[in-house]
C-alpha positions in Angstrom: -9.9 30.6 -42.5 -10.3 30.9 -38.7 -10.1 28.0 -36.4 -13.2 26.5 -35.0 -13.8 27.1 -31.3 -14.1 23.4 -30.9 -10.5 22.7 -32.5 -8.8 25.5 -30.6 -10.5 23.9 -27.2 -8.9 20.4 -28.1 -5.6 22.1 -28.7 -5.3 24.0 -25.6 -6.6 21.0 -23.6 -4.1 18.8 -25.3 -1.5 21.6 -24.3 -2.7 21.6 -20.7 -2.2 17.7 -20.3 1.5 17.7 -22.3 3.3 18.2 -19.2 1.4 15.4 -17.2 1.5 13.1 -20.0 5.1 13.5 -20.9 5.9 12.7 -17.1 3.6 9.7 -17.5 5.7 8.4 -20.4 9.3 9.3 -19.3 8.8 7.9 -15.5 6.1 5.0 -16.1 6.0 3.7 -19.5 9.7 3.9 -20.3 10.8 2.1 -17.1 8.2 -0.5 -17.6 9.5 -0.8 -21.4 13.4 -0.9 -20.3 12.5 -3.3 -17.4 11.3 -5.9 -20.0 14.3 -5.1 -22.4 16.9 -5.5 -19.5 15.3 -8.5 -18.0 17.0 -10.2 -20.9 20.6 -8.9 -20.4 23.3 -9.5 -17.6 24.4 -5.8 -16.8 26.3 -4.6 -13.9 25.9 -0.8 -14.4 29.2 -0.1 -15.5 30.0 -3.1 -18.0 28.5 -4.0 -21.2 25.1 -5.4 -21.4 25.3 -9.0 -22.5 22.0 -10.9 -24.0 21.4 -13.7 -22.3 17.9 -14.4 -22.9 15.3 -16.1 -20.5 18.4 -16.9 -18.1 17.2 -14.4 -15.5 13.6 -15.9 -15.5 14.9 -19.5 -15.3 17.1 -18.5 -12.3 14.1 -17.2 -10.5 12.7 -20.5 -10.0 16.1 -21.7 -8.6 16.4 -18.8 -6.4 15.8 -19.3 -2.6 15.6 -15.8 -1.6 13.3 -15.0 -4.2 10.8 -17.4 -2.9 11.5 -16.1 0.8 10.8 -12.5 -0.7 7.6 -13.8 -2.2 6.3 -15.2 1.0 7.5 -12.4 3.0 5.5 -10.2 0.7 2.4 -12.2 1.0 2.4 -12.1 4.8 2.8 -8.2 4.6 -0.2 -7.9 2.4 -2.2 -10.3 4.6 -1.1 -8.3 7.8 -1.7 -5.1 6.5 -4.4 -4.8 3.9 -7.3 -6.3 5.8 -6.2 -4.8 9.1 -6.0 -1.0 7.3 -9.3 -1.6 6.0 -10.9 -2.7 9.2 -9.4 -0.5 11.6 -10.1 2.6 9.3 -13.9 1.5 9.2 -14.0 1.3 12.8 -12.5 4.7 13.4 -14.4 6.4 10.7 -17.7 5.2 11.9 -16.9 6.4 15.3 -15.7 9.7 14.1 -19.0 9.9 11.9 -20.7 11.3 14.8 -21.8 14.9 16.2 -19.4 14.5 19.3 -17.3 17.2 21.1 -13.7 17.2 19.8 -14.5 15.3 16.8 -12.5 17.5 14.5 -9.3 17.2 16.6 -9.7 13.3 16.7 -9.8 13.7 12.8 -6.5 15.5 12.6 -4.8 13.5 15.1 -5.2 10.2 13.4 -4.8 11.9 9.6 -1.5 13.5 10.7 0.6 10.3 10.5 -0.4 9.8 6.9 1.2 13.0 5.8 4.4 12.9 8.1 7.4 11.7 6.3 7.4 8.2 6.3 11.3 7.7 7.0 10.6 10.0 10.3 7.9 7.6 11.2 9.9 4.3 10.6 12.9 5.8 12.6 10.5 6.7 15.3 8.9 2.9 15.5 13.0 1.9 15.5 13.2 3.4 18.9 9.8 2.1 19.8 11.0 -1.4 19.1 14.2 -1.2 20.5 14.8 -4.5 22.8 16.9 -2.9 25.5 15.4 0.6 25.8 12.3 0.9 23.6 9.0 2.2 25.0 6.9 -0.7 24.2 9.3 -3.0 25.8 9.3 -0.6 28.9 5.6 -0.8 29.0 5.6 -4.5 29.1 8.4 -4.8 31.6 5.5 -3.4 34.3 3.5 -6.5 33.3 6.4 -8.6 33.8 6.5 -9.3 30.1 9.2 -9.1 27.8 11.5 -7.8 26.5 10.1 -8.3 22.7 12.6 -8.7 19.9 10.0 -6.8 17.6 12.8 -6.3 14.7 15.2 -9.0 15.8 12.8 -12.0 16.0 12.3 -13.5 12.8 8.8 -14.8 13.7 7.4 -11.2 14.2 9.7 -8.8 12.5 7.6 -8.5 9.4 4.5 -8.0 11.4 6.2 -5.5 13.3 7.0 -3.5 10.4 3.5 -3.8 9.0 2.0 -2.4 12.5 4.2 0.6 11.7 2.8 0.9 8.3 -0.7 0.5 9.4 -0.5 3.4 12.0 1.2 5.5 9.1 -1.4 5.1 6.4 -4.5 4.3 8.1 -5.4 7.6 8.5 -5.7 8.1 4.8 -8.3 5.1 4.6 -10.2 6.9 7.3 -10.4 10.2 5.4 -11.6 8.1 2.5 -14.2 6.6 4.4 -15.5 9.2 6.6 -15.9 11.7 3.1 -17.8 8.6 1.8 -20.0 8.3 5.0 -20.8 11.9 5.3 -21.9 11.7 1.5 -24.8 9.5 2.3 -28.2 11.2 2.3 -29.7 11.6 5.7 -33.2 11.2 4.1 -31.8 7.5 4.0 -31.4 7.3 7.9 -34.9 9.1 8.2 -36.7 6.8 6.3 -34.7 3.7 8.1 -35.9 5.2 11.4 -39.7 5.4 10.3 -39.2 1.6 9.4 -38.2 0.9 13.0 -34.6 0.2 12.2 -32.0 -0.3 14.8 -28.7 1.2 14.8 -27.1 -2.0 13.6 -29.8 -2.2 11.1 -28.8 1.1 9.7 -25.2 0.4 9.5 -25.8 -3.1 7.7 -28.7 -2.3 5.4 -27.8 1.5 4.7 -24.3 2.6 5.4 -22.4 -0.4 4.7 -23.8 -0.9 1.0 -23.3 2.7 0.1 -19.7 2.6 1.3 -18.7 -0.3 -1.1 -17.0 2.0 -3.7 -14.8 3.7 -0.9 -14.0 0.2 -0.1 -13.4 -1.1 -3.2 -11.0 1.8 -4.0 -9.0 1.7 -0.7 -8.7 -2.4 -1.2 -7.1 -1.8 -4.6 -5.1 1.1 -3.5 -3.6 -0.8 -0.3 -3.3 -4.1 -2.0 -1.0 -2.3 -5.1 1.2 -0.2 -2.3 1.3 -3.4 0.1 3.1 -5.5 -2.7 5.6 -2.6 -3.6 6.5 -2.2 0.1 10.5 -1.0 0.2 11.1 2.1 2.4 9.8 0.7 5.4 12.2 -2.4 5.1 15.2 -0.4 4.1 15.1 1.7 7.0 14.0 -0.4 9.9 15.4 -3.8 9.2 17.4 -4.3 5.6 15.6 -7.3 5.2 17.0 -8.8 8.3 17.1 -10.8 10.7 18.2 -13.4 8.3 15.9 -12.8 5.3 12.7 -12.9 7.7 11.6 -9.2 5.9 13.1 -9.6 2.7 10.1 -8.2 0.2 9.8 -8.5 -3.6 10.8 -4.7 -3.3 13.3 -5.0 -1.2 15.1 -7.8 -3.0 14.8 -5.9 -6.4 16.8 -3.0 -4.7 19.4 -5.5 -3.4 20.0 -7.0 -7.0 20.1 -3.8 -8.6 22.4 -1.6 -6.3 24.1 -4.0 -3.9 25.0 -6.7 -6.3 24.9 -4.8 -9.2 22.7 -7.1 -11.0 20.3 -4.9 -13.1 19.3 -7.6 -15.6 18.0 -10.0 -12.8 16.7 -6.9 -10.6 14.4 -5.9 -13.7 13.4 -9.5 -14.0 12.2 -9.4 -10.6 10.4 -6.1 -11.4 8.8 -7.9 -14.4 7.4 -10.4 -12.2 6.3 -8.0 -9.4 4.4 -6.2 -12.1 2.7 -9.2 -13.4 1.7 -10.1 -9.7 0.1 -6.9 -9.3 -1.7 -6.7 -12.3 -3.1 -10.2 -11.6 -4.2 -9.5 -8.1 -5.9 -6.3 -9.2 -7.5 -7.9 -12.2 -8.8 -10.4 -9.9 -10.0 -7.8 -7.2 -12.0 -6.2 -10.0 -13.6 -9.4 -11.2 -14.9 -10.4 -7.8 -15.0 -7.0 -6.0 -16.0 -4.7 -8.5 -19.1 -6.7 -8.9 -20.3 -6.0 -5.5 -19.8 -2.5 -5.6 -23.2 -0.6 -5.0 -23.9 3.1 -5.6 -27.2 3.3 -4.6 -29.8 1.5 -2.7 
């Protein structure tokens, strides 16, 4: 009996998604399950795993560096996420206008987001250098500084966050600009007929229709912010002191510096649930405010 067209289409569809699904299982599902299992073991990568139950999780409550990394991660999230959304909106709104050279401006602002993160981080290490960095050189003309951008524990985490803001704000600009240009021009024309000013059109037309884009970049930015690692590894190695230790970097340090794979897995589980909880809260409180039409 000949195979039905629908069944053949279904089989072909499953075959097309099979590589991506296999990659998802191997690189996403398996590591998550493995982390839950390893979190109950003491293992140094070379020796035999030793089952210790929930001892790793009990140790977290007494680990001072763990709580420092939690605090620094929260600082990072508070410094980066709102700033990335606000700056992206202001720049996207400025470039959503017919002006000379606007395509060049869009390209310039988007280029950092497709540049290698390590390269951008190393560039900022030079810019932040206390002795010969460009930022302190400029400040010297005003009689200020030198500032220890990466050596002062009070501002080091924010200095790294500023680098990441420069690196990734272009992506958020792209999303918001695409959403702005998708708003029907008839809505602006109707607002003009009603006598709406520029601010009222922004407040009552543009902003409500941008809520899906805001919702998306808020969730993505928050998830990435909680997982910050590469920037810390390249620029500060968690220092000075523990001032830039984040959960992501502390997981790496325990796994590959101290060779405590079980404890690192316990930390990864905590990070997983933190991200899950924050994402669910965002979905609950922000998701209901998303507006798809006026």
